[in-house]
VOGU-3710 file (C-alpha; in Angstrom, 3 decimals, decimal comma):
1> mnnltlllaf> 128,008/173,129/72,551  125,355/172,229/75,873  127,128/171,804/79,151  126,031/167,305/78,616  128,179/168,104/75,339  131,231/169,435/77,262  130,888/167,391/79,673  131,087/163,986/78,402  134,037/165,402/75,981  135,818/166,252/78,988
11> lfpffsycqv> 135,215/162,520/80,196  135,940/160,843/77,763  139,317/160,330/77,839  138,785/158,342/80,885  136,199/156,498/80,602  138,106/154,743/76,600  141,331/155,137/78,600  141,043/151,526/80,034  138,825/150,348/76,931  139,612/147,959/73,914
21> vdnftdgdfs> 136,710/147,551/71,212  137,796/145,845/67,462  135,175/143,516/65,593  137,709/144,064/62,088  135,099/145,606/60,136  137,522/148,616/58,947  139,213/145,647/57,226  142,332/146,808/59,162  144,177/145,516/62,777  146,577/148,694/62,872
31> nqpnwtgtts> 144,853/152,044/63,253  142,320/151,795/66,381  143,382/150,167/67,831  146,811/149,920/66,380  147,952/146,132/67,018  151,840/145,543/66,492  153,704/142,012/67,019  154,165/139,793/64,216  151,935/141,450/62,161  153,003/139,536/58,930
41> nfmvnsalql> 151,413/136,381/59,919  148,180/137,922/60,078  145,558/139,512/58,240  141,695/140,333/58,070  140,115/138,241/56,314  136,974/138,671/53,701  134,494/138,020/56,444  136,411/141,114/58,525  137,883/139,040/60,654  141,155/138,176/62,266
51> qskapttsvs> 142,728/135,928/60,807  146,398/133,733/61,028  148,420/133,482/57,823  151,696/131,687/59,134  153,726/130,395/56,122  155,661/127,747/58,668  155,388/126,438/62,388  155,228/129,586/64,326  154,311/131,063/68,241  152,727/134,485/66,402
61> ylttpsqafe> 150,870/137,244/68,396  149,814/141,070/68,784  149,188/143,467/71,197  147,861/146,522/71,604  147,806/148,900/75,125  145,653/148,317/77,358  145,521/148,845/81,318  141,918/147,477/82,394  142,356/145,610/85,437  140,343/146,607/88,030
71> natwecaiki> 136,480/145,841/87,815  138,033/144,535/84,330  135,677/142,716/81,533  137,736/140,589/78,400  135,473/139,131/75,997  136,922/137,698/72,678  135,851/135,360/69,579  138,142/132,495/68,979  138,027/130,066/66,011  140,522/127,295/65,094
81> aytssssnys> 139,285/125,568/62,003  141,903/122,378/63,074  141,559/119,658/65,965  143,183/121,460/68,948  146,576/119,813/70,623  149,843/121,045/72,378  150,802/122,574/69,191  148,339/123,714/67,811  145,876/125,935/70,512  145,044/130,370/71,291
91> siylasdssn> 145,563/132,099/74,324  143,897/135,628/75,086  146,653/137,339/77,118  144,294/139,807/79,458  146,708/141,562/80,719  150,700/142,257/80,255  153,648/143,920/81,152  155,284/143,281/77,963  154,045/143,550/74,853  156,081/140,389/73,288
101> issacnayyv> 153,812/138,087/74,916  155,571/135,032/73,096  158,899/135,569/75,861  158,894/136,134/78,983  156,446/138,482/80,744  154,267/138,876/83,509  150,462/138,227/82,865  147,588/136,820/82,621  145,816/134,602/80,002  143,415/131,922/78,689
111> qvggtndevs> 144,286/129,373/76,795  141,791/127,957/74,465  142,510/124,289/73,020  145,861/122,272/74,025  146,440/118,417/75,237  143,503/118,606/76,979  140,674/120,706/74,729  139,811/123,085/77,335  139,634/126,437/78,278  141,891/127,524/81,200
121> lflqqgtkkt> 143,041/130,468/82,875  146,992/130,897/83,583  149,393/133,207/85,162  152,416/133,731/83,428  155,892/135,134/85,863  158,722/135,373/83,402  158,513/132,253/81,527  156,927/130,056/84,237  153,082/129,132/83,216  150,865/128,281/86,137
131> kiidgadkrt> 147,227/126,948/85,367  145,213/128,903/87,998  141,533/128,022/86,865  141,441/124,588/84,949  138,760/124,003/82,631  136,254/121,740/81,735  137,921/119,019/79,728  137,332/118,251/76,194  135,336/121,622/76,063  136,851/122,385/72,963
141> dgstvdirik> 137,367/119,056/71,591  136,767/118,274/68,111  137,541/119,303/64,259  136,839/122,420/64,748  136,671/124,718/67,322  134,399/127,452/67,787  134,088/129,380/71,278  133,180/132,976/73,074  135,625/133,323/75,837  134,978/135,948/78,710
151> vtrdslgnfs> 136,865/136,943/81,934  136,218/139,451/84,682  138,187/140,517/87,701  137,432/142,549/90,302  139,213/145,069/92,176  140,229/141,970/94,887  141,203/140,019/92,519  138,701/137,594/92,351  138,550/135,866/88,249  136,093/134,459/86,956
161> lysklptemd> 136,404/132,453/83,296  133,286/131,557/81,452  133,164/130,017/77,663  130,258/130,158/75,231  129,490/127,597/72,597  127,651/128,408/69,535  124,530/125,811/70,558  124,536/127,349/74,030  122,226/130,589/75,022  124,297/131,821/78,014
171> yilegqvinl> 127,951/131,551/78,794  129,027/128,656/80,992  131,453/129,159/84,176  134,618/127,169/84,194  135,931/128,222/87,454  136,691/131,263/89,825  140,250/132,299/91,497  141,635/134,887/93,438  145,169/135,573/92,120  147,053/138,863/93,013
181> dvlgsryfgl> 150,522/137,593/91,421  150,465/140,111/88,842  149,506/143,503/89,751  148,345/145,845/86,880  148,580/145,704/82,944  149,607/147,467/79,698  149,023/145,681/77,403  146,566/142,960/75,709  147,221/140,113/72,983  145,914/137,538/70,982
191> lysntsttgs> 148,213/134,407/69,811  148,111/131,771/68,655  150,663/128,525/67,767  150,244/126,582/64,699  152,361/123,475/63,291  153,367/123,883/59,217  149,388/122,581/58,217  147,968/124,817/60,390  148,915/128,244/59,251  145,966/129,712/58,438
201> ayffddvkvs> 143,300/128,256/60,770  142,960/130,059/63,678  140,407/133,228/63,517  139,939/136,177/66,002  136,712/138,726/66,676  134,541/140,803/68,856  137,492/141,994/71,089  135,932/144,117/74,115  137,791/144,933/76,792  136,578/147,369/79,535
211> gsklvdkvap> 138,064/148,365/83,091  139,516/150,254/85,294  143,478/151,013/85,804  145,250/149,260/88,639  145,966/152,591/91,221  149,239/151,267/91,908  150,451/151,802/95,602  153,025/148,732/95,576  156,755/149,422/95,611  158,952/147,776/93,286
221> tctsiaisap> 161,205/145,273/94,832  164,583/143,652/93,465  163,844/140,500/92,821  167,611/138,874/91,758  171,467/140,533/92,391  174,220/138,558/90,353  177,607/139,134/89,817  177,261/138,809/86,007  180,646/139,930/85,202  183,940/140,216/87,250
231> nqltlvfset> 183,152/143,557/88,170  179,455/143,795/87,592  176,491/143,456/89,174  173,085/143,266/88,089  170,066/143,936/89,544  166,204/142,816/88,427  163,189/144,532/89,594  159,999/143,334/90,608  158,498/146,276/87,284  159,818/149,029/85,850
241> idisgatfmm> 161,818/151,504/87,879  163,516/155,043/88,402  166,555/155,504/89,781  166,967/159,079/88,918  166,882/160,221/93,138  168,050/156,653/93,874  171,466/156,048/96,086  174,102/152,613/95,464  176,573/151,694/97,902  179,004/148,871/97,877
251> nnqlvnnsqq> 180,607/148,767/101,443  179,643/152,311/102,109  181,375/153,921/99,434  179,010/155,679/96,556  178,450/153,877/93,352  178,334/157,556/90,893  176,241/157,738/88,212  178,775/156,777/85,266  178,942/153,169/87,082  175,083/153,327/86,788
261> sitadlksvr> 173,257/151,877/83,635  169,242/150,445/83,263  168,794/149,010/80,918  165,500/149,294/78,182  162,689/147,735/79,859  163,888/150,319/82,967  163,765/146,714/84,879  167,450/145,789/85,425  170,214/148,209/86,673  173,825/147,229/86,001
271> lnfaddfrkg> 176,390/148,186/88,095  180,126/148,916/87,070  184,020/148,621/89,657  186,721/149,416/89,142  187,945/146,284/91,253  186,438/142,478/89,879  184,871/140,777/92,707  187,174/138,685/94,657  186,562/134,796/95,495  186,033/134,472/99,592
281> nlyqltlsgv> 184,836/137,874/100,418  181,922/139,357/101,131  180,399/142,574/100,137  177,777/144,844/101,229  175,261/146,541/98,751  172,757/148,907/100,052  170,440/150,355/97,828  167,615/153,435/98,574  165,526/155,656/97,005  164,238/153,228/93,998
291> kdlsgnvmet> 160,571/154,010/93,102  158,467/152,704/90,106  156,791/155,197/87,706  153,742/155,835/89,751  156,089/157,152/92,785  155,769/154,129/95,042  159,504/154,203/96,756  161,035/150,562/97,946  162,454/150,203/101,046  165,965/150,836/101,326
301> lhkdigisep> 167,640/146,858/100,983  170,736/145,653/101,965  172,320/142,452/100,843  175,315/140,764/101,105  176,975/139,713/97,365  180,093/137,578/96,636  181,030/134,735/94,628  179,364/131,001/95,877  181,299/128,149/95,878  180,706/124,458/96,435
311> psvgdlvlne> 180,484/123,273/99,767  183,331/121,098/101,362  183,228/118,764/104,336  182,969/120,063/107,338  180,985/123,232/105,686  177,837/122,165/106,168  175,635/120,500/109,056  172,351/119,318/110,327  171,425/122,153/113,291  167,504/121,558/113,971
321> imfenpensv> 165,467/118,950/113,363  161,322/118,818/113,350  160,726/115,431/112,951  156,848/115,190/114,391  154,997/118,560/113,194  152,506/120,214/115,290  149,173/119,972/114,262  148,840/123,549/111,904  152,273/123,368/110,442  155,084/120,790/108,835
331> eyvelynhsd> 158,383/118,532/109,461  161,721/121,156/108,591  165,332/119,857/109,185  167,843/122,712/109,208  171,144/123,330/107,522  174,341/125,458/109,581  177,028/127,278/106,913  179,629/126,869/109,401  182,728/128,253/106,904  183,000/131,346/105,567
341> klldvsklvf> 182,574/130,847/102,574  179,402/132,401/100,425  177,949/128,586/99,535  175,994/126,643/96,659  173,656/124,370/97,889  172,205/123,900/94,766  171,346/120,194/94,019  172,665/118,895/97,222  170,235/115,886/97,950  168,448/115,906/102,097
351> ttrksdhtln> 167,761/111,977/103,101  167,419/109,248/105,115  169,081/105,515/105,657  166,480/102,601/104,660  166,892/99,537/107,424  169,300/98,231/105,159  171,439/101,377/105,493  171,116/102,339/102,409  169,918/105,642/100,928  166,545/106,749/99,779
361> kgttipqptw> 166,146/108,786/96,975  165,401/112,113/99,234  164,737/115,584/98,274  167,011/118,014/95,807  167,584/121,422/96,435  166,080/123,266/94,242  168,169/126,245/91,790  169,707/128,766/92,971  169,781/128,280/96,468  172,697/129,958/98,675
371> msphsylalc> 174,010/130,136/101,865  175,826/133,047/103,458  178,890/132,605/105,721  177,436/131,247/108,780  173,655/131,389/108,085  171,109/128,942/108,237  168,810/127,287/105,775  164,961/125,333/106,708  163,823/122,811/104,346  160,473/122,137/104,490
381> enedslrnyf> 157,409/121,495/102,199  155,183/124,224/102,804  156,842/127,631/103,303  154,084/129,453/104,222  152,740/127,156/106,883  155,924/126,674/108,775  156,319/130,771/108,187  153,113/131,345/110,142  153,247/128,692/112,467  156,401/130,313/113,941
391> sshtaskiiq> 155,673/133,788/112,828  159,364/133,631/111,387  161,138/136,943/110,248  161,149/137,962/106,395  164,769/137,634/107,633  164,940/133,558/108,258  165,844/131,440/105,194  163,302/128,833/104,535  162,404/127,022/101,298  160,142/124,813/100,042
401> vswstlnnds> 160,784/120,938/98,926  159,248/117,815/98,127  159,332/116,024/101,397  159,242/112,628/102,962  157,737/112,327/106,173  159,868/111,399/109,030  159,798/108,743/112,179  158,492/110,176/114,767  160,705/107,622/116,767  164,300/107,473/115,423
411> aslvilnagr> 166,170/107,958/111,696  169,200/108,661/110,095  168,662/112,307/108,300  171,502/112,319/105,546  172,685/115,738/103,797  175,105/114,723/101,106  176,259/116,081/97,516  174,265/115,664/94,175  176,729/112,797/92,958  175,604/110,733/96,157
421> dtifdevkys> 179,219/109,934/96,892  180,192/112,923/99,392  178,280/113,282/103,003  178,375/116,675/104,547  176,677/115,296/107,951  174,613/112,817/108,964  172,673/112,088/112,735  170,764/109,644/113,672  168,209/111,098/115,673  165,881/109,914/118,540
431> skwhhvmvqn> 162,767/111,152/120,320  164,071/110,117/123,563  166,710/113,082/123,421  163,730/115,365/124,085  164,096/117,053/127,585  162,421/115,232/130,159  159,694/118,104/130,739  158,371/117,434/127,154  156,098/114,647/127,636  154,688/114,880/124,123
441> pkgvslekin> 157,415/115,283/121,721  155,163/116,222/118,706  155,110/119,861/117,601  158,880/120,367/119,383  162,237/120,313/117,456  165,569/118,721/118,016  167,943/122,072/118,086  171,713/121,588/118,328  173,299/123,050/121,658  176,093/124,512/118,648
451> pdlpsqdsks> 176,682/123,729/115,690  180,608/122,770/116,144  179,383/119,768/118,475  179,283/116,538/116,639  176,009/115,942/115,221  175,667/111,849/116,584  176,139/112,837/120,153  173,197/112,979/122,150  174,220/115,476/124,547  175,022/117,786/121,372
461> whsaasevny> 171,049/118,275/121,208  168,491/120,135/123,183  164,866/120,435/123,127  163,887/123,568/121,472  162,472/126,856/124,048  159,136/126,638/124,690  159,255/130,706/124,848  160,060/130,477/120,971  156,809/128,568/120,346  159,633/124,602/120,156
471> gtpglqnsqy> 161,316/125,686/117,184  163,609/128,364/115,372  163,545/127,330/111,243  165,913/129,663/109,902  167,223/131,430/112,499  170,144/130,929/115,202  168,221/128,379/117,944  167,012/128,980/120,983  169,189/126,590/123,124  172,888/127,882/121,332
481> rsldaaeqsk> 175,342/128,271/123,978  179,152/129,666/122,918  181,970/126,977/123,234  184,359/129,580/123,897  185,927/129,550/127,476  185,744/132,751/129,073  187,524/131,957/131,990  191,365/131,647/131,533  192,550/131,725/135,018  190,581/128,321/136,349
491> mvwvdpemft> 191,355/125,269/135,423  187,269/123,684/135,883  184,128/126,223/136,611  180,485/126,066/135,696  178,070/128,467/132,756  176,143/129,289/134,544  176,242/128,356/138,380  172,733/128,395/138,774  169,877/127,010/135,944  166,924/126,312/135,438
501> pdndgvddic> 166,101/123,243/133,179  162,476/123,961/132,312  163,046/124,035/128,718  161,842/127,811/128,253  165,137/128,554/125,982  167,204/130,558/129,616  169,869/128,259/131,558  168,319/125,153/130,113  171,514/123,757/130,174  174,521/123,645/132,729
511> firyktelsg> 178,143/124,113/131,024  180,878/122,556/133,104  184,261/123,921/131,575  187,423/122,670/131,798  191,084/124,005/130,630  194,285/121,872/131,124  197,754/122,582/131,498  198,734/119,102/130,485  197,441/116,445/128,028  196,576/113,333/129,297
521> yvanvmiins> 193,599/114,089/132,053  191,406/111,241/132,313  187,714/112,736/134,263  185,261/110,941/136,574  182,795/113,617/136,666  179,509/113,307/139,221  176,869/115,362/140,370  176,217/114,755/144,445  172,975/116,180/146,258  172,751/117,938/149,164
531> ignkvvqlas> 173,205/114,682/151,790  176,202/113,855/149,810  174,160/111,171/147,353  174,912/110,765/143,775  172,412/112,310/141,013  174,296/111,631/138,342  177,541/110,186/137,280  178,575/112,628/133,996  181,454/111,079/133,363  183,809/108,180/134,005
541> nlllssqgfl> 186,869/107,596/133,088  186,992/110,689/130,353  190,333/110,845/128,459  190,280/115,052/128,323  191,432/117,862/125,749  193,068/120,508/126,368  189,986/122,197/126,876  186,276/121,883/126,375  183,330/121,136/128,131  180,530/118,971/129,344
551> twdgktsegk> 177,208/119,758/130,142  174,398/118,615/132,423  170,706/119,240/131,622  169,278/118,670/135,363  168,548/115,206/134,383  168,669/112,321/136,845  170,135/109,106/136,617  166,434/107,766/135,958  165,914/110,067/133,463  163,973/112,495/135,957
561> nasvgiyvly> 164,274/115,965/136,590  166,418/116,922/139,493  164,122/118,870/141,939  165,359/122,906/143,588  168,362/122,605/145,008  172,127/123,284/145,292  174,126/120,081/144,405  177,666/119,365/143,905  179,646/119,063/140,977  182,599/116,528/142,005
571> iemfnpqsge> 185,374/116,395/139,542  188,278/113,540/140,244  191,070/114,265/137,175  193,993/112,102/137,477  197,094/112,286/135,048  198,504/108,746/134,547  201,777/110,804/132,794  203,155/112,540/135,563  200,770/110,750/138,422  198,960/114,257/139,743
581> kkqyklpivv> 195,682/114,520/140,618  193,420/117,036/141,296  189,827/117,186/142,888  186,859/120,004/142,291  183,697/120,515/144,282  181,871/123,181/142,573  178,158/124,593/143,550  175,666/124,128/141,543  172,404/125,434/142,029  169,395/124,271/140,426
591> str> 166,445/126,919/140,532  163,188/128,071/138,585  161,679/130,805/137,453
//
């Protein structure tokens, strides 16, 4: 054996590793390559073509191992001796992670025929199928379909789809697309869908697949975690995994090997516990050391788990509104889970009121959508656009929903249940609520100062800070302030004594806090400048609660920003029942940075 022969013998396994070639001239589909699947519904006919032979209405398929994916080419000849329709079509599965392509899998496939009589490329993720190249309509129109298909994919994920009719000399480009949603292949397959009269109408021939195996450099991810039994947790991963070196912990307690089991497809792990999960409790799951079969290790994951509950009135509030979006982003509305529950907000409706006060159709929150206790959820029409514009951290929860443009001046926003008979929160916002320094409200959200504040009070809201690009979707608001009264020994105090109402997110608002020893106090509150002139009246004959606060945002009674300087807070408090009267004068400094 000469050196060239030795070299070819050595390299042959690598060349052929990602190749499939079958023209069925051997009269068989069980060897070289070996096709498996619904084998009883296929045969090799006398013309040495793979032909369908389904006795009844069915979806039948064959697959063979194939890892061709990078710089790959897929070719196949298809014939359908019948008019194609939604029930009569063929599919070529270029790359699939499962041998059962008639069920849930992650794959790319070409469909020939169908309602629009076309050749199109689809992305399949589980059972979800998305057309990513829409071929020309009526391409496969006629009583018989006879066509050759060719698809190419380079190492960057660029797909090109071609087709060729018997009357054509060259392949015609159906379309091109870049897609990276499926990474790698384990199987190539052929599938057909027939009715009761078309069981023998499908023919496949001249299968040619070539290309390189994808070098897997992507670590697996955990796509879902669910309580699947009273004491069982099921974790689903994005690809086949190895848990031999993995560590699972629940509330910092190690889950031992006897409590773990992995499913046959190596994509799901079940964790069993001695005690049942309790309603209302929040559990923290930590997993580390999970890797895929290529050795890529998943990042350590921390996840809160619990039994979800539907919201009650008071659990869910509107917390931020972007009603006039910036040029490069979208409008959004943010919700806050005010409760200690794990809320299931799926199917809740976000909408607006018409001029006659009836409700518009609105947007339904998709399933499944959970909100952890005291968490935030932003709703918008384009999640990627919103995240990119605000550089949102992955921890921020933002979901994409259908959207109707919000009014730039004023509108009533409502969040209610699916039956539309229970309103959880409502606010009629106004562009006039923005800070005086906001000359143009475009691209500036209104944030609640604290979720405890009433939604319909304009004093509960403030323009988002400039330092966060005027919005915090899915995160704690830039203008958030605690309502806790820290100085219990005083009856009235200001927090902070020096503030900078420049809308930068730092000390933009002055809180005037109070705590009374008796109920029934009535107060008059005003801000006075250094020469004794009233700048603004904050309250007149206000009946106080036992403790609370007022706010000053630095505006004068004319709606202008107060000048930098020292001001006096004057409070006069009178209790009609006891006759007691109190007066306080406290300094407040309006400063700048």
